[in-house]
VOMAR-622611 format. One record per atom (N, C-alpha, C): residue number from 1; residue in three letters; atom name; z, y, x. Coordinates in steps of 0.02 Angstrom, whole numbers, plus 32768, in hexadecimal, padded with zeros to 4 digits. Atoms other than C-alpha are relative to their C-alpha. Layout:
R resi resn name pz py px
R NUM ALA CA Z Y X $
...
! end
This chain:
R resi resn name pz py px
R 1 UNK N 7FE8 7FFB 7FDA $
R 1 UNK CA C81A 1009 5740 $
R 1 UNK C 7FF9 8008 8046 $
R 2 UNK N 801C 7FFA 7FBA $
R 2 UNK CA C7BF 0FDB 57D0 $
R 2 UNK C 7FEA 8039 802B $
R 3 UNK N 7FF5 7FBC 8009 $
R 3 UNK CA C79F 108E 57D1 $
R 3 UNK C 8043 803A 8018 $
R 4 UNK N 7FB6 7FE5 7FF6 $
R 4 UNK CA C855 10D0 57DF $
R 4 UNK C 800B 7FD0 8040 $
R 5 UNK N 7FD7 8023 7FCE $
R 5 UNK CA C881 104D 5863 $
R 5 UNK C 7FD8 801D 8034 $
R 6 UNK N 8013 7FE0 7FC1 $
R 6 UNK CA C7F2 1099 58D2 $
R 6 UNK C 801E 804E 8006 $
R 7 UNK N 7FE1 7FB1 7FF8 $
R 7 UNK CA C839 1147 58B3 $
R 7 UNK C 8056 7FF9 8016 $
R 8 UNK N 7FBF 8002 7FF7 $
R 8 UNK CA C8E5 1105 58CF $
R 8 UNK C 8003 7FFA 8065 $
R 9 UNK N 8008 800C 7FCB $
R 9 UNK CA C8B2 10BF 597B $
R 9 UNK C 7FE4 8028 802F $
R 10 UNK N 8002 7FCC 7FCF $
R 10 UNK CA C85C 1149 59C5 $
R 10 UNK C 8025 804C 8000 $
R 11 UNK N 7FD8 7FAF 800C $
R 11 UNK CA C8D0 11CB 598A $
R 11 UNK C 8049 7FE6 8022 $
R 12 UNK N 7FC1 802D 7FDC $
R 12 UNK CA C95E 114B 59C6 $
R 12 UNK C 7FED 8004 8047 $
R 13 UNK N 8006 7FF3 7FBD $
R 13 UNK CA C908 1159 5A7D $
R 13 UNK C 8000 804B 8026 $
R 14 UNK N 7FEC 7FC0 7FF3 $
R 14 UNK CA C919 1218 5A68 $
R 14 UNK C 8048 801F 800F $
R 15 UNK N 7FC0 7FEE 7FF8 $
R 15 UNK CA C9C3 1210 5A3A $
R 15 UNK C 8031 7FF6 8041 $
R 16 UNK N 7FD5 801D 7FE4 $
R 16 UNK CA C9F6 11A3 5AC2 $
R 16 UNK C 7FEE 802F 8054 $
R 17 UNK N 8029 7FB4 7FB9 $
R 17 UNK CA C97A 121C 5B49 $
R 17 UNK C 803A 8049 8000 $
R 18 UNK N 7FE3 7FC5 7FFD $
R 18 UNK CA C9EC 12AD 5B00 $
R 18 UNK C 8052 7FF8 801A $
R 19 UNK N 7FC0 8010 7FF3 $
R 19 UNK CA CAA5 1259 5B12 $
R 19 UNK C 7FED 7FE5 805A $
R 20 UNK N 8006 8025 7FBE $
R 20 UNK CA CA72 120D 5BCC $
R 20 UNK C 7FF9 8047 801F $
R 21 UNK N 7FE9 7FC0 7FD8 $
R 21 UNK CA CA40 12C7 5BF3 $
R 21 UNK C 8039 8030 7FFF $
R 22 UNK N 7FBE 7FBA 8001 $
R 22 UNK CA CADA 131C 5BBE $
R 22 UNK C 8033 7FD2 803A $
R 23 UNK N 7FD2 8031 7FD5 $
R 23 UNK CA CB35 127C 5C25 $
R 23 UNK C 7FE9 8023 803F $
R 24 UNK N 800B 8008 7FA8 $
R 24 UNK CA CACF 12A6 5CBC $
R 24 UNK C 7FFA 8059 8008 $
R 25 UNK N 7FFD 7FBD 7FEB $
R 25 UNK CA CAE7 1374 5CA6 $
R 25 UNK C 804B 7FFA 800B $
R 26 UNK N 7FBB 8013 7FFF $
R 26 UNK CA CBB9 1340 5C7E $
R 26 UNK C 7FF9 7FF3 805D $
R 27 UNK N 7FFC 8016 7FBB $
R 27 UNK CA CB9A 12E2 5D2F $
R 27 UNK C 7FF5 802C 8026 $
R 28 UNK N 8007 7FDB 7FCF $
R 28 UNK CA CB57 1368 5D82 $
R 28 UNK C 8032 8043 8018 $
R 29 UNK N 7FB9 7FD0 8007 $
R 29 UNK CA CBDF 13EC 5D54 $
R 29 UNK C 802D 7FDD 8014 $
R 30 UNK N 7FD6 803F 7FD5 $
R 30 UNK CA CC52 1360 5D91 $
R 30 UNK C 8012 8002 804C $
R 31 UNK N 8008 7FF1 7FC3 $
R 31 UNK CA CC21 1363 5E2C $
R 31 UNK C 7FD1 8030 8034 $
R 32 UNK N 8008 7FA7 7FE3 $
R 32 UNK CA CBEF 1412 5E54 $
R 32 UNK C 7FB7 7FF4 8016 $
R 33 UNK N 804F 7FE2 8000 $
R 33 UNK CA CB30 1402 5E3E $
R 33 UNK C 7FD8 8032 7FE8 $
R 34 UNK N 8025 7FAB 801E $
R 34 UNK CA CB19 1493 5DC7 $
R 34 UNK C 8008 803D 800D $
R 35 UNK N 7FF0 7FB7 7FE7 $
R 35 UNK CA CAF8 1526 5DED $
R 35 UNK C 802C 8022 7FCD $
R 36 UNK N 7FF6 7FDB 803A $
R 36 UNK CA CB2D 156C 5D52 $
R 36 UNK C 803C 7FE2 7FCF $
R 37 UNK N 7FC7 8033 8022 $
R 37 UNK CA CBCD 14F0 5D05 $
R 37 UNK C 7FEE 8021 7FB5 $
R 38 UNK N 7FE3 8001 8044 $
R 38 UNK CA CBEA 1553 5C5F $
R 38 UNK C 7FA5 8004 7FE5 $
R 39 UNK N 803D 801A 801E $
R 39 UNK CA CB1B 1557 5C21 $
R 39 UNK C 7FF5 7FCD 7FF6 $
R 40 UNK N 8004 803B 8001 $
R 40 UNK CA CB0A 14B8 5C53 $
R 40 UNK C 8037 7FD4 7FD2 $
R 41 UNK N 7FD1 8015 8029 $
R 41 UNK CA CBA4 1488 5C00 $
R 41 UNK C 7FE0 7FFA 7FC8 $
R 42 UNK N 8021 7FED 804D $
R 42 UNK CA CB53 14DC 5B50 $
R 42 UNK C 7FCA 7FDA 7FFE $
R 43 UNK N 804A 802B 8001 $
R 43 UNK CA CAB4 147A 5B75 $
R 43 UNK C 8001 7FCC 7FF8 $
R 44 UNK N 7FE0 8050 801C $
R 44 UNK CA CB24 13CA 5B7D $
R 44 UNK C 8000 7FFC 7FB5 $
R 45 UNK N 7FD0 8025 8054 $
R 45 UNK CA CB75 13DF 5AD0 $
R 45 UNK C 7FB9 801B 7FD1 $
R 46 UNK N 8048 7FEE 801E $
R 46 UNK CA CACC 143B 5A89 $
R 46 UNK C 7FD8 7FAA 7FF7 $
R 47 UNK N 800B 804D 8003 $
R 47 UNK CA CA78 1388 5AC6 $
R 47 UNK C 802D 7FC0 7FC0 $
R 48 UNK N 7FD1 8046 8032 $
R 48 UNK CA CB04 131B 5A67 $
R 48 UNK C 7FFC 8028 7FBC $
R 49 UNK N 7FD8 7FEA 8052 $
R 49 UNK CA CB20 1393 59D1 $
R 49 UNK C 7FB0 7FE5 7FE0 $
R 50 UNK N 802F 7FFA 800E $
R 50 UNK CA CA5D 1389 59D3 $
R 50 UNK C 7FF2 7FAF 7FD7 $
R 51 UNK N 8006 8057 800B $
R 51 UNK CA CA58 12BD 59D7 $
R 51 UNK C 801E 7FFB 7FC2 $
R 52 UNK N 7FD7 8015 8025 $
R 52 UNK CA CAEA 12B8 596E $
R 52 UNK C 7FD7 800E 7FBE $
R 53 UNK N 8037 7FF9 802F $
R 53 UNK CA CA5F 1316 58E5 $
R 53 UNK C 7FE5 7FD9 7FF8 $
R 54 UNK N 802F 8034 7FFD $
R 54 UNK CA C9E3 12A4 5909 $
R 54 UNK C 8009 7FBB 7FDA $
R 55 UNK N 7FE8 803F 8025 $
R 55 UNK CA CA39 1208 58E8 $
R 55 UNK C 8013 8001 7FBE $
R 56 UNK N 7FE8 7FF3 8055 $
R 56 UNK CA CA81 1252 5833 $
R 56 UNK C 7FBC 7FF3 7FE6 $
R 57 UNK N 8037 800E 802E $
R 57 UNK CA C9CA 1260 580E $
R 57 UNK C 7FF7 7FBF 7FF8 $
R 58 UNK N 8027 8036 7FF2 $
R 58 UNK CA C990 11C8 5851 $
R 58 UNK C 8024 7FC9 7FC0 $
R 59 UNK N 7FC9 8022 803F $
R 59 UNK CA CA1C 1170 57ED $
R 59 UNK C 7FD4 8006 7FB4 $
R 60 UNK N 801D 8002 803B $
R 60 UNK CA C9DD 11C1 574F $
R 60 UNK C 7FBF 7FDE 7FEB $
R 61 UNK N 8046 7FFA 8017 $
R 61 UNK CA C925 11B1 5763 $
R 61 UNK C 8007 7FA0 7FFC $
R 62 UNK N 8006 804C 7FED $
R 62 UNK CA C953 10E4 5795 $
R 62 UNK C 801F 7FF1 7F9E $
R 63 UNK N 7FCD 8010 8050 $
R 63 UNK CA C9D5 10E0 56E3 $
R 63 UNK C 7FD5 8006 7FC2 $
R 64 UNK N 800E 7FDC 8030 $
R 64 UNK CA C964 113C 5670 $
R 64 UNK C 7FC1 8030 7FFE $
R 65 UNK N 803B 7FD3 7FFA $
R 65 UNK CA C8CE 1183 56BA $
R 65 UNK C 8002 8041 7FE0 $
R 66 UNK N 7FF1 7F9B 8024 $
R 66 UNK CA C911 1237 569D $
R 66 UNK C 7FD3 8020 802A $
R 67 UNK N 8038 7FC8 7FD8 $
R 67 UNK CA C882 12B5 56A6 $
R 67 UNK C 8017 803B 8011 $
R 68 UNK N 7FE1 7FD3 7FDE $
R 68 UNK CA C904 1339 56D0 $
R 68 UNK C 801E 7FF1 805B $
R 69 UNK N 7FE7 801F 7FB2 $
R 69 UNK CA C949 12CA 576B $
R 69 UNK C 7FB6 7FEC 8025 $
R 70 UNK N 805C 7FF7 7FDE $
R 70 UNK CA C87D 12B7 5793 $
R 70 UNK C 7FF6 8026 8024 $
R 71 UNK N 802C 7FB1 7FE7 $
R 71 UNK CA C863 1366 57A5 $
R 71 UNK C 8029 8002 802D $
R 72 UNK N 7FD9 7FF1 7FC2 $
R 72 UNK CA C8F6 1374 5821 $
R 72 UNK C 7FE4 7FC4 802B $
R 73 UNK N 801B 802A 7FD3 $
R 73 UNK CA C8A3 12DB 5882 $
R 73 UNK C 7FB6 8019 8008 $
R 74 UNK N 802C 7FD8 7FE6 $
R 74 UNK CA C807 1330 5887 $
R 74 UNK C 7FFB 8041 8002 $
R 75 UNK N 800B 7FC3 7FEC $
R 75 UNK CA C833 13D1 58A5 $
R 75 UNK C 8017 7FFC 8034 $
R 76 UNK N 7FF4 8011 7FBF $
R 76 UNK CA C892 1399 5942 $
R 76 UNK C 7FA1 7FE4 803E $
R 77 UNK N 8032 8023 7FD4 $
R 77 UNK CA C7F2 1330 5973 $
R 77 UNK C 7FD1 8043 8006 $
R 78 UNK N 8008 7FDA 7FE3 $
R 78 UNK CA C79D 13DE 5977 $
R 78 UNK C 800C 802C 8029 $
R 79 UNK N 7FD5 7FCB 7FC4 $
R 79 UNK CA C811 1437 59CE $
R 79 UNK C 7FF7 7FE5 8057 $
R 80 UNK N 7FF2 8012 7FAE $
R 80 UNK CA C80E 13AA 5A60 $
R 80 UNK C 7FB0 7FF6 8012 $
R 81 UNK N 802A 7FF6 7FEC $
R 81 UNK CA C750 13A8 5A59 $
R 81 UNK C 7FE1 804D 8021 $
R 82 UNK N 8014 7FC3 7FF8 $
R 82 UNK CA C74A 145B 5A65 $
R 82 UNK C 8021 800E 8055 $
R 83 UNK N 7FEF 7FF5 7FD3 $
R 83 UNK CA C7C2 1452 5AF5 $
R 83 UNK C 7FD5 7FD0 8057 $
R 84 UNK N 800B 8030 7FBC $
R 84 UNK CA C777 13B8 5B58 $
R 84 UNK C 7FA9 802D 8006 $
R 85 UNK N 803B 7FD4 7FE8 $
R 85 UNK CA C6C6 143C 5B48 $
R 85 UNK C 8001 802D 8022 $
R 86 UNK N 7FEE 7FED 7FC3 $
R 86 UNK CA C71C 14A6 5BBA $
R 86 UNK C 7FFC 7FF9 8034 $
R 87 UNK N 7FE6 8022 7FD3 $
R 87 UNK CA C750 143E 5C26 $
R 87 UNK C 7FBC 7FF8 8029 $
R 88 UNK N 8033 8017 7FF8 $
R 88 UNK CA C6A7 13DE 5C30 $
R 88 UNK C 7FD4 8043 8033 $
R 89 UNK N 8028 7FC8 7FE7 $
R 89 UNK CA C651 1499 5C40 $
R 89 UNK C 8016 801B 8042 $
R 90 UNK N 7FE1 7FE8 7FD0 $
R 90 UNK CA C6BE 14CA 5CC2 $
R 90 UNK C 7FD3 7FF2 804E $
R 91 UNK N 8032 800D 7FBF $
R 91 UNK CA C648 14DF 5D75 $
R 91 UNK C 8030 7FD0 8026 $
R 92 UNK N 7FE5 800A 7FC4 $
R 92 UNK CA C6D2 1494 5DEE $
R 92 UNK C 803B 7FD0 7FDC $
R 93 UNK N 7FD4 8021 801E $
R 93 UNK CA C72E 1424 5D7C $
R 93 UNK C 8001 7FC1 8038 $
R 94 UNK N 8008 8051 7FE0 $
R 94 UNK CA C76E 1374 5DE0 $
R 94 UNK C 7FE5 7FC5 7FE1 $
R 95 UNK N 7FFF 8031 8036 $
R 95 UNK CA C73C 12D3 5DA7 $
R 95 UNK C 8001 7FD3 7FEB $
R 96 UNK N 7FCB 8028 8014 $
R 96 UNK CA C7CE 1286 5D7B $
R 96 UNK C 7FFA 8035 7FA8 $
R 97 UNK N 7FEC 7FCF 8023 $
R 97 UNK CA C7E2 132C 5D06 $
R 97 UNK C 7F9D 7FF7 7FB8 $
R 98 UNK N 8035 8019 801F $
R 98 UNK CA C728 130B 5CC1 $
R 98 UNK C 8000 7FB9 7FDA $
R 99 UNK N 7FFC 8033 8040 $
R 99 UNK CA C737 1261 5C82 $
R 99 UNK C 8027 7FF7 7FE7 $
R 100 UNK N 7FE7 7FF6 8047 $
R 100 UNK CA C7C6 1283 5C2A $
R 100 UNK C 7FEA 802D 7FC2 $
R 101 UNK N 802E 7FC1 802B $
R 101 UNK CA C75E 1325 5BD9 $
R 101 UNK C 7FE3 7FCD 7FE1 $
R 102 UNK N 803F 8025 800A $
R 102 UNK CA C6C9 12A3 5BBA $
R 102 UNK C 8036 7FC6 7FC6 $
R 103 UNK N 7FEB 8044 801F $
R 103 UNK CA C751 120E 5B6D $
R 103 UNK C 8019 8021 7FC9 $
R 104 UNK N 7FE1 7FD1 804A $
R 104 UNK CA C7B1 1291 5AF6 $
R 104 UNK C 7FCC 8017 7FDA $
R 105 UNK N 8045 7FF8 8037 $
R 105 UNK CA C702 12D2 5AB7 $
R 105 UNK C 7FED 7FD2 7FD8 $
R 106 UNK N 8018 803C 8017 $
R 106 UNK CA C6C8 122C 5A94 $
R 106 UNK C 803D 7FDD 7FD1 $
R 107 UNK N 7FCA 8030 8029 $
R 107 UNK CA C760 11E8 5A67 $
R 107 UNK C 800B 8040 7FA7 $
R 108 UNK N 801B 7FD2 802E $
R 108 UNK CA C757 1290 59E5 $
R 108 UNK C 7FCD 7FF2 7FCA $
R 109 UNK N 8030 7FEE 8023 $
R 109 UNK CA C6C5 1291 599F $
R 109 UNK C 8005 7FA8 7FEB $
R 110 UNK N 8004 8060 801C $
R 110 UNK CA C6D5 11AE 5976 $
R 110 UNK C 8044 8015 7FD8 $
R 111 UNK N 7FC1 8009 8029 $
R 111 UNK CA C792 11E9 5928 $
R 111 UNK C 7FCD 803B 7FA5 $
R 112 UNK N 8034 7FBE 8031 $
R 112 UNK CA C719 1285 58C2 $
R 112 UNK C 7FD8 7FC7 7FB8 $
R 113 UNK N 8022 8028 8029 $
R 113 UNK CA C6A0 11FF 588E $
R 113 UNK C 8023 7FD0 7FD4 $
R 114 UNK N 7FDC 8023 8035 $
R 114 UNK CA C713 1183 583F $
R 114 UNK C 801D 8013 7FCC $
R 115 UNK N 7FE4 7FD3 8064 $
R 115 UNK CA C77E 1205 57D2 $
R 115 UNK C 7FD0 8008 7FF0 $
R 116 UNK N 8041 7FFA 8045 $
R 116 UNK CA C6D5 1243 5791 $
R 116 UNK C 7FE5 7FC0 7FCF $
R 117 UNK N 801D 804F 800B $
R 117 UNK CA C6A0 118F 577A $
R 117 UNK C 803F 7FFB 7FCE $
R 118 UNK N 7FC3 8015 8015 $
R 118 UNK CA C742 1164 572E $
R 118 UNK C 8001 801F 7FBD $
R 119 UNK N 7FF7 7FE6 803E $
R 119 UNK CA C74A 11EF 56BB $
R 119 UNK C 7FD4 7FFF 7FCE $
R 120 UNK N 8025 8013 8024 $
R 120 UNK CA C68E 11E2 5685 $
R 120 UNK C 8002 7FCE 7FD9 $
R 121 UNK N 7FFC 804D 8010 $
R 121 UNK CA C6B8 1121 565E $
R 121 UNK C 8049 8012 7FAE $
R 122 UNK N 7FCE 8005 8027 $
R 122 UNK CA C75C 115B 55F8 $
R 122 UNK C 7FFE 802B 7FC9 $
R 123 UNK N 8006 7FC4 8016 $
R 123 UNK CA C70E 11F2 55AD $
R 123 UNK C 7FFE 7FE4 7F9D $
R 124 UNK N 8017 8011 803A $
R 124 UNK CA C717 11E1 54ED $
R 124 UNK C 803B 7FC9 7FD5 $
R 125 UNK N 7FBC 803A 8015 $
R 125 UNK CA C7B0 1159 54EF $
R 125 UNK C 803D 8038 8002 $
R 126 UNK N 7FBE 7FE9 801C $
R 126 UNK CA C860 1197 54B4 $
R 126 UNK C 8033 7FD5 8040 $
R 127 UNK N 7FC8 8008 7FCA $
R 127 UNK CA C8DF 1191 5543 $
R 127 UNK C 802A 7FDB 7FDA $
R 128 UNK N 7FBF 8040 8006 $
R 128 UNK CA C961 10F9 552E $
R 128 UNK C 8047 8016 8020 $
R 129 UNK N 7FC0 8021 7FE3 $
R 129 UNK CA CA11 1105 555B $
R 129 UNK C 801A 8062 8007 $
! end
């Protein structure tokens, strides 16, 4: 169960970041700081949908160690790590963005490692629940 709690903690940070980003985008739309409010709102809605999907996946991982739910979590980590890599590779990235990208990449590595170790540990055992 310890690895699953680690997975949940890591993904919980990502869920919080997605919700916070969506809130910040909506705030920017409301105060007039968004140059393109339509696409900005679409990105905020997408972030909330992604956060909800990750929440459901983590819940399934915690409850029964679900392999398909673990696959959703790992897939997101790969997308997140790839995005972080693109930000890190950008030549003129702001230092705050670099800190966020390195943090996201490290978090992704940690969650994937915990997911793989949890899957390996439970391999061959029938799922309960």
